[in-house]
C-alpha positions, 0 to 999 in steps of 0.5 A, spaced: 745 643 822 743 648 817 748 654 818 743 658 814 738 658 819 737 664 824 735 661 831 732 668 832 727 667 827 724 661 829 718 659 833 718 657 840 717 650 838 722 650 832 727 653 837 726 647 841 727 642 835 733 647 833 737 646 840 735 639 840 738 638 833 744 642 835 746 638 842 745 631 838 750 634 833 755 636 838 754 630 842 758 625 836 763 621 840 760 622 846 759 615 849 752 613 850 749 620 849 741 620 849 738 627 847 730 628 848 725 633 847 719 635 852 721 630 857 717 630 864 722 628 869 720 626 876 724 630 882 723 630 889 718 636 889 714 634 883 715 633 876 718 638 871 717 639 863 724 640 861 725 642 854 731 638 852 735 633 856 741 630 854 744 624 858 751 621 857 757 618 860 764 620 861 770 617 865 765 612 867 760 617 870 753 618 868 751 626 867 744 629 866 744 636 863 737 640 863 736 645 857 731 650 857 730 653 851 728 661 852 729 666 847 730 672 852 731 679 849 734 682 855 740 679 860 737 673 863 735 675 870 737 671 877 730 668 878 730 664 871 737 661 873 735 660 880 729 656 878 733 652 873 738 651 879 732 648 883 730 643 878 737 641 877 737 639 884 730 636 884 732 631 879 739 630 880 742 633 874 749 636 874 748 641 869 743 646 866 743 651 860 737 656 859 
């Protein structure tokens, strides 16, 4: 990943691609790691369009990470985290990042 890129100057679409690329590069050495962008996941209460999804295996366990790519200009509010947590529970993800 180019270190001269300032993520704060990117468009929302380019920022998602930047985060996807960062997760791919950070996942080297993790077995069976898959990273996808703009994936629709079926949850127990409907479908969710997730910006970036990372799936990998560690210690013979499968993990799913949901990444919502938002550039907040202020500290993230509780309702944003609660929404992400609800999505995680609905689709069975183990981790979420916003």
